Residue frames as qw, qx, qy, qz and C-alpha x, y, z in Angstrom:
[[0.525, -0.632, -0.391, 0.414, -0.74, 3.95, -15.56],
 [0.248, 0.668, 0.019, 0.702, -0.48, 7.69, -15.18],
 [0.136, 0.224, -0.501, 0.825, 0.05, 10.15, -12.33],
 [0.574, -0.265, 0.033, -0.774, -3.68, 10.39, -11.55],
 [0.878, -0.111, -0.434, -0.165, -3.91, 6.59, -11.25],
 [0.581, 0.104, -0.600, 0.540, -0.90, 6.39, -8.93],
 [0.135, -0.261, 0.347, -0.891, -2.38, 9.15, -6.74],
 [0.734, -0.206, -0.133, -0.634, -5.79, 7.43, -6.61],
 [0.935, -0.063, -0.335, -0.096, -4.49, 3.92, -6.03],
 [0.547, -0.770, 0.325, -0.048, -1.32, 4.54, -4.03],
 [0.890, -0.013, 0.309, 0.335, 0.94, 2.35, -6.17],
 [0.104, -0.665, 0.410, 0.616, 4.00, 3.70, -7.92],
 [0.674, 0.543, -0.305, -0.396, 4.34, 3.16, -11.66],
 [0.229, 0.442, -0.866, 0.034, 7.02, 0.57, -10.96],
 [0.348, -0.010, 0.837, -0.422, 4.74, -1.35, -8.56],
 [0.668, 0.426, 0.277, -0.543, 1.86, -1.27, -11.06],
 [0.386, 0.545, -0.624, -0.407, 3.92, -2.46, -14.02],
 [0.310, 0.139, -0.933, -0.119, 2.86, -5.95, -15.05],
 [0.214, 0.181, 0.778, -0.562, -0.09, -5.98, -12.63],
 [0.142, -0.457, -0.720, -0.503, -3.73, -6.51, -13.52],
 [0.358, -0.521, -0.013, -0.775, -6.68, -4.75, -11.93],
 [0.782, -0.329, -0.529, 0.029, -6.77, -7.68, -9.52],
 [0.462, 0.045, -0.447, 0.765, -4.33, -5.70, -7.34],
 [0.202, -0.237, 0.105, -0.944, -7.23, -3.31, -6.58],
 [0.656, -0.332, -0.534, -0.417, -9.78, -5.96, -5.61],
 [0.027, -0.243, 0.729, -0.639, -10.86, -6.63, -2.04],
 [0.151, 0.205, 0.881, -0.399, -13.61, -7.83, 0.26],
 [0.398, 0.582, 0.442, -0.554, -16.43, -5.77, -1.28],
 [0.203, 0.392, -0.598, -0.669, -15.37, -6.19, -4.91],
 [0.805, 0.196, 0.280, -0.485, -18.30, -7.96, -6.56],
 [0.473, -0.206, 0.811, 0.275, -17.23, -11.34, -7.97],
 [0.559, 0.577, 0.595, 0.030, -19.99, -11.27, -10.63],
 [0.232, 0.946, -0.067, -0.216, -18.79, -7.89, -11.90],
 [0.245, -0.634, 0.675, 0.287, -15.21, -9.19, -12.09],
 [0.574, 0.116, 0.798, 0.146, -16.40, -12.36, -13.89],
 [0.497, 0.789, 0.351, -0.079, -18.27, -10.23, -16.45],
 [0.050, 0.901, -0.346, -0.256, -15.16, -8.11, -17.00],
 [0.411, -0.375, 0.794, 0.244, -13.00, -11.22, -17.50],
 [0.590, 0.403, 0.697, 0.061, -15.54, -12.69, -19.93],
 [0.375, 0.904, 0.123, -0.163, -15.81, -9.46, -21.93],
 [0.099, -0.781, 0.549, 0.280, -12.02, -9.19, -22.17],
 [0.513, -0.121, 0.828, 0.193, -11.72, -12.83, -23.26],
 [0.525, 0.601, 0.600, 0.057, -14.33, -12.15, -25.95],
 [0.382, 0.064, 0.262, 0.884, -12.56, -8.94, -27.02],
 [0.069, -0.770, -0.539, -0.336, -15.59, -6.81, -26.19],
 [0.032, 0.417, -0.234, 0.878, -15.67, -3.27, -24.87],
 [0.505, -0.526, -0.679, 0.085, -17.16, -3.15, -21.40],
 [0.020, -0.474, 0.265, -0.840, -18.08, -0.63, -18.74],
 [0.640, -0.501, -0.582, -0.027, -19.16, -1.07, -15.13],
 [0.267, -0.775, 0.290, -0.494, -19.07, 0.44, -11.69],
 [0.806, -0.026, -0.544, 0.232, -16.75, -1.41, -9.31],
 [0.541, -0.823, 0.146, -0.095, -15.62, -1.29, -5.71],
 [0.748, 0.381, -0.361, 0.407, -11.84, -1.28, -5.47],
 [0.646, -0.726, -0.042, 0.231, -9.20, -0.69, -2.82],
 [0.284, 0.873, -0.366, 0.152, -6.08, 1.43, -2.87],
 [0.591, 0.345, -0.650, 0.331, -2.69, 0.14, -1.74],
 [0.082, -0.291, 0.619, -0.724, -3.43, 1.13, 1.87],
 [0.068, -0.285, -0.949, 0.114, -6.73, -0.80, 1.81],
 [0.244, 0.380, 0.293, -0.843, -9.06, 2.21, 1.57],
 [0.406, 0.459, 0.781, 0.119, -12.21, 1.38, -0.38],
 [0.172, 0.448, -0.118, -0.870, -13.29, 3.50, -3.36],
 [0.630, 0.507, 0.582, -0.082, -15.92, 3.20, -6.10],
 [0.006, -0.511, 0.415, 0.753, -15.13, 3.92, -9.68],
 [0.769, 0.534, 0.168, -0.309, -16.53, 3.60, -13.16],
 [0.452, -0.366, 0.699, 0.415, -14.32, 1.29, -15.23],
 [0.714, 0.616, -0.023, -0.332, -14.24, 1.19, -19.01],
 [0.550, -0.323, 0.692, 0.338, -12.28, -1.44, -20.96],
 [0.622, 0.677, -0.097, -0.381, -11.65, -1.36, -24.71],
 [0.870, 0.027, 0.375, 0.319, -9.98, -3.90, -27.02],
 [0.086, 0.810, -0.362, -0.453, -7.06, -2.58, -29.05],
 [0.913, 0.373, 0.166, 0.025, -6.40, -4.17, -32.41],
 [0.617, -0.359, 0.398, 0.576, -2.99, -4.82, -33.87],
 [0.380, 0.329, 0.554, 0.664, -4.19, -3.43, -37.21],
 [0.071, 0.111, -0.002, -0.991, -5.25, 0.05, -38.25],
 [0.485, -0.136, -0.401, -0.765, -9.02, 0.55, -38.30],
 [0.596, -0.247, 0.509, -0.571, -9.75, -1.88, -35.46],
 [0.922, 0.206, -0.205, -0.256, -9.69, -4.96, -37.67],
 [0.593, 0.422, -0.649, 0.220, -7.59, -7.97, -36.80],
 [0.691, -0.232, -0.613, 0.305, -6.18, -9.62, -33.72],
 [0.388, -0.893, -0.037, -0.223, -6.64, -7.89, -30.39],
 [0.598, 0.391, -0.467, 0.521, -3.22, -7.00, -29.05],
 [0.171, 0.036, -0.584, 0.793, -4.16, -5.30, -25.76],
 [0.257, -0.747, -0.599, -0.132, -7.07, -4.30, -23.55],
 [0.161, 0.353, -0.190, 0.902, -7.12, -0.68, -22.41],
 [0.370, -0.626, -0.665, 0.171, -8.68, 0.02, -19.01],
 [0.049, 0.477, -0.043, 0.877, -9.83, 3.51, -18.04],
 [0.306, -0.451, -0.715, 0.438, -10.78, 4.27, -14.43]]
């Protein structure tokens, strides 16, 4: 979470800490897109997609999301330790 994300989404860094992107989902967030994202993350695959999200106040916005697996070892080999999401 950085300053641009907090401005876009309306959450403070403290409010976002420990949250998943689920906090941005709402009525028009496509369940199939979310399911694909969850599956790709579970498989440790990089993924990109356009999604409909909502800021803290409930205002809808569209964004292009990219998610990348981060390995615990140098060179990208080994166990995935985190998933990095870029809005």
